[in-house]
N, C-alpha and C positions, 0 to 999 in steps of 0.2 A: 605274401611277405611273412618271413619267419624271424622271431626274436628269441635269442638264447642268452640267458643270464649267466655269465661266466665269472662273476664276482660281485661283491657287495649285495648279495641276495640273502637277507636274514642277518647281515652283519654290516659293519660300518667301514670296512676297509676293502681294498682290492677292486675298486670300481672297474667294470669291464662288461660290455653288453654287445653282442654280435647281432647285426641286422642283415638278413639275406633277402634280396629282392631281385628275382630273376637270377642272372649270373653274378650280380654285384654283391660283394661281401664287405660290409663296413663295420668297423669296431668303434664303439663309443667308449673312450677312455681306455687306459691300460695301466692300472695302478697296482701298487704293492699291497699284499696282505700283510697285516701286522698282528702280532700276538705270540703264542707259543713258538719258540724258535724252530723246532722240528716241523710242526704243522704248517707254519708259514712258509718254510722252505719248500715243503712238498707242493703247496698251492702255487707258489711263485715260480718254481722252476719248470712246471709242466702246464702247458696250455690245453684247454679242452678242445680247441679248434687247431687247425694247422696254420701256423703263422705265415707260411709262404703263400697261402691261398687267400689271405686278407688283402683286399684291394686298396683300402685307405683306412686311416684312423682319424676320427674327429675328437679332438681333445678339448674338454670343457674348461680346464684350468690347470695350474701348475703345482697343486699340492701332490705330495708323493703318493698318497693313496689313490690318485687319479692318473698320474703320469709315470710313476716310479718304475714300472716294469717295461716301459717302451724299449730301452736298450736291449733287454733280454729278448723281447719279441723280435727285434731287428737281428740280434745275434742268431736266432733260431730260424731266420729265413724271410721275415717281412722286409720288403724293400719298396713299399709304396709311399705316397705322401702322408704327412701328418698335418692336418688342418687345424689351426687355432688362431687366436688373436695375436697381434704383434707383441703386446706386453707379455702374454703367456709364453710365446716363443723365447723372449729374452730371459724371463725368469726361469722357465723350465730348464734351459741350458745350465744355469747356475745350480738349480736344485739337483739335477741328475749328475752333474760332476761331483757334487758333494756326496750324493748317495753312493756313488762308486767308491769314493775315497773312504767313507765310513765303513762300507762293506769290507774293503781290503784291510783297513786297520783292525776292525773287529775280528776278522778271520785270522790275522797274524797273532793277535792277542790270545785267542782261544787255542790256536795251534801251538803257541809257545807254552801254554798252560796244559797242553795235552787234553783239551776238552773240545766238545762240539761235534766231532765226527764230520759227516758230510755237510752239516749245516754250518760248519766253520768256513766253507768255501764261498767266495764272492760270486754272486749271480752274474755280474758283469764288471768290466773295468772301464777306465776312462776312454780308452780307444773306441769302445763300443758306443759310448756317449757321443764322442766326436763324430762318429759315422752316422749315428741316428739324427743328430742335430741338422745334418745336411738335408734330411728328408722333410724338415719342417717348412710349411708354406703358410706364412701369416696372411690372414684375411681381415679386412676391415669390419668393424661393427656396422650393423643396420643396413647392409647391402646384400642383395642376393648374389650368390656365386655358384655357377654351374661347375660341379666337380666330377660329374660323369654324365653319360648320355641320358640317364634316367634319374638323376638326382641333382637338386640344387639345395644349398644351405644358406642360412642367415644367422649371424651371431647377434645376440642382444645382451646387454649388461646384466649379469646376475647379482652384482653387488656383494659378492662373497670375498674376493681378494682382488688385487690388481690384475686386470686382464681376464677375470672369470666371465664365462658366457653361458647363457641359455642358448640351446641349439634348436633352431627351427629347420626341419627337413621336409622337402617335398619330393616324394618318389613317384615316378611314372610307372604304373603297372597295369597291363592289359587295357591301355587306353584311358585309364583313370589316374587322377592325382591322389596319392595317399599322403596325408600330412602327419608327421611325427614330431612331437616336442619333447626334448630332453632337458631337464632343469639343470643338469650338473649338480652343483651344490648351490642351493638358493640362499641368498644372503638375507640379512635383517634390514629392516627400515631404521633409519636414524643412526646408523653406525658411523663412527669417526672415519675419516679419510675417503670413504667410498660413497658413491651414489646409491640410491635405493634400487632394488631389483626392478627391471623394466617389465611392464605388463605386456603380454602377448596374446594373440588369439589362440583358441583351442585347436582341436583337430581330431583326426581319427584315433591317434594313439598318444598318450602321455606317459612318459617314464619320469618319475619324480623321486627325489631323495626324501627321506623321512626321519632323519637323525633325531630331531627334537619334536617329533609329531605329537607327543603327549606332554610337552613342557611349555611353560611360560617363563621367559627369561626375566630376571630382575632388571630394573632400570640401570642404565650406565652410571647414573649419579651415585647409586649405592656402591658400585664397584670402586669408584674413585675414593669414596669414604672408607671402604674396607682396606684399600691399598694404604691409605694414609694411616689408619689405625694399626695395621700389621707392621708397617715399617717403624712407627713410633714405639710400639711394644718391643720390637727387636732391638732397637737402640737402647732401651731401658735394661734389657736383659743382656746386653753386650753380645747378642747372637747374630746369626746370619739368616737371610731370607733367600731361599732357593726357589726359583720359578722356572719350571720346565715350560718351554714355549716353542711352538713351531716357528722356524726362522722366517717363514713367509707369512705375512699378514698379522699374526698374533703378536709377534715381537714388535713390529712397527706400531701397532695400536697401543700396546702397553707402554712403549717409550713415549708415545704421543701424550698419553695421560700423565705420566710422570713429569713430562716437560710442562704440562699445564699446571700441575700441583707445585712444581718448582717455581714457575713464573708467578704463581699466586702467593708464594712464601709459606706454603702449607706442609712442606717436608722438612725434617731435620737435616742437618748437614751430615750426610752419610754417603759413602761411595757407592755408586751403582755401576755394575759391569755387565755388558752384553758379551757373553763368552761364546762367540761363534763367528768364525770367518764368513760363513754363509750369510748370517744375519747382516753382517757389515756390507757384504756385496749386494744383498737384496735391498737393504736400506738405501744404498746409493742409487739403485734403480728407482726407488720411490722418490728420492730427491730429484732425479732427472725428470720425473713426470709429475711434479707438483701442480702444474697447470691443469691437469685432468682430474685432480682430486676435488673433494666436495667443498661446499661453500665455507664450512667451518675452518678448513685448512687455509683457504684464501684469506679469511678474516684473521687467523693467527699470524699469517705472514705480514700483516700490516705493521706488527710490532716485534715480530720474531722471525728472523731470516731463515732459521733452521728448526722446524718442528720436531726434528729427530736428534736434537743435541742440546745439552744444557750443562751448566757447571757441575762437576762431580761425576759426569757420565763418561765411561771409558769403554771403547770397543776393543775387546781382547782378540788378538790374532794368533800368536804363536802358542804351541802346546806348552812351552816352558812357562809363559805368563799365566796360562790356565792352571797349571799344576801349582804355581805359587799361591793361587787363591785359596787352595785347600789348607795352606799352612799360615794364612794371613790372620793376624790378631785383630780383635775389635769387630764391631758390627759392619755389615755391608750387605748389599743386595746383588745377587747374581742371576741373570736371565740366560738360560742356556738350552740348546736343543738336545734331544728331540722332545716334541710336545707330549708324546705318550710314554716317554722315559724308556724307549726300547733300544736306543743307541746314542752315540755321540758323547759330548763332554759332560752332559748333565748326569750321566751315570757315575762319573767320578766324584762330582760334587755331592750326590746323594750318598754314595759310599762313605764319604768322609763326614757327612752332616746329619744323617738320619738318627744317629745314636745319641745326640745331645738334646735334652729338653729345652735348652735355650734357643734352639734353631726352629725355623718355621719353613715348611714346604707349602708353596701356594700352587694349587692346581687351578688353571684358568680355562680349561677346555674339556671337551668330551674325551673320555678314556675308554677305548674299546675293551671288550672282554679279553681276559688272559694277558693283558699288558701290565707292566710294572706300575704304570700310572693308575690303572684301575685298582691294583692292590693297595696303593697309597690312599686312594679315595675310600676304600673299604677299611682302611687303618688296620691292616693285618699286623699282628705283633712281630712278625719276622718277614724280612724282604730278601729275596734272592737277587743279588746284583753280581754280575760276572760269575755266576754259579756258586757264589758264597752267600751264606745267610748273615744278615745284619739285623739287630733289634731295632724296631721303630720306636724311638723315644721322642723324636721331634714332633712338634705340633703340626697338624695338617689342616690347611684352610682350603676350602673348595669355593671358588668364585666363578660362577657360570655367566656372569653378566657380560663378559667379553666374547661370548661365542659368536662366531661369524655366520652360523647357520640360522635359518629362519626358525622361529618357534611356531606354535600352533596358530597364534593370531596372525602372524605373517603369512603362513600357508593359507589360512582362510581368506585373507584379503586377496591373495594372488589367485586362488582357485575361483573365488566369486567373480573375478574379472573374466575368467575362462567361460564360466556359465553364462555371464551377461552377454558374451559375444557368440561364439559358435558352439560352446560346450565341448565335451570330449566323448568319443565313442568308447574307448577302452583305456583304462589306466592301470599302470603297474607301479607298485611302491617298492623302492630299492633303498640301498644305503641307509639301513636302519635295523635295529634289533626288533624282535617280534612285537613287544608291547607298543613301542611308538608307531610301528607300521599299522597295527590293528587300530590304534586310536585315530591315526590320520585317515585311515580308510573310511571311518564314519564321517569325517569332515568332507571328504572328497566324494562321497557317494551321491550327493545331490547334484553333482556337476557332470556325472557320467551316465552314458546309456546302459552300460553293463556294470555289474558288481566289480569294484576294484580288486585286482589280483595281487597277492603277496607271493611272488615267485621264490622258489627254492633254488639253491645253487645248481647250475647246469640244466635247469628246466627250460624247455622250449615251448613256444606258442606260435600258432599260425593266426595271423590277424588280417 
């Protein structure tokens, strides 16, 4: 068996790992790289493998850095099945349609301004998404499914976002069963809306994410208190609060917390806008699946029929209404995609808002290297937005308590279960920068027969 790491190797975007067993070629995830426009374009448009030779894709979840390059893979020749959970199939369709629209809109903007060169072209369009969606084959959680003569898989709840999955794979090779476990993105325990990650037995090979492998997340109670403080301060300053947030998962959790604060009478009377048609569509998917969300949601619904709506909250749909927010007087809160500030409507809100010291930008998730979000976290004195420089005078608050990724304590809990059962032969740490990967390798070392490996991009291993 051969594993080639085609993305998210030493970085946190572009998840993509190729497993070859006999004649079978299976791709785990196919996400978009994010960061410098030209570099990301180069990585995203060219595959290390030949798409037409991939037999199947196994998709862990519907975040764009895990599913976002699937239409491009299909456009370049892949025509096999894409296996995922049913919620992931539903959400991925929405996410990919939005990704195509954003790429086309950004390309038109840059071309109109005479900027961007080749990177101003869209990787794919909506027709490619529609064609790709037909290849999706939803599979149930917790049941084994034979997807090839020598491979069966089982999805377990990863507790990361709606539909996210840990993937258990059993390959038949030379008369032996080789067991491979892929975490996708492992979730946190005790997060709102979602169940805790499921514990699974170990195996011959573990491929695990490591995004926060050297961090301990602050408790959620601190995050709610911080949101309350930031919004109250903004009202006193007559300023706006701009929150870049991924439309899938992060926005719903944030709105859920604001709903709780509103129900408890702990927020001032201030308008809150979710400025993303995608967020509205994804939130409606969450509303349709309230029955599968965690016990806290069920308890909220005893007194509140809609955990994703409250007085003063408006979901913005049209570009015209979005643009009007940039000229609105008085304090307000706007939650807009994208989470790493690389595209979408949040760029326009930042363009109009970062220059005022009365405004606050709230960063609520991991920001990959070379993204605008990372430059905000680093509080760079000037920010490049749409290839123009803007001074950063707004306050920047970084709140990591809402991260949907496991921290080092969650990883240790999950790894200890592997060790208590069958252990792991060989482990690979992906989807993390170098320091978190190295730190997590020390935690994982006691659970593995071999020293954990930190693969580089395009590195292959025989296992």
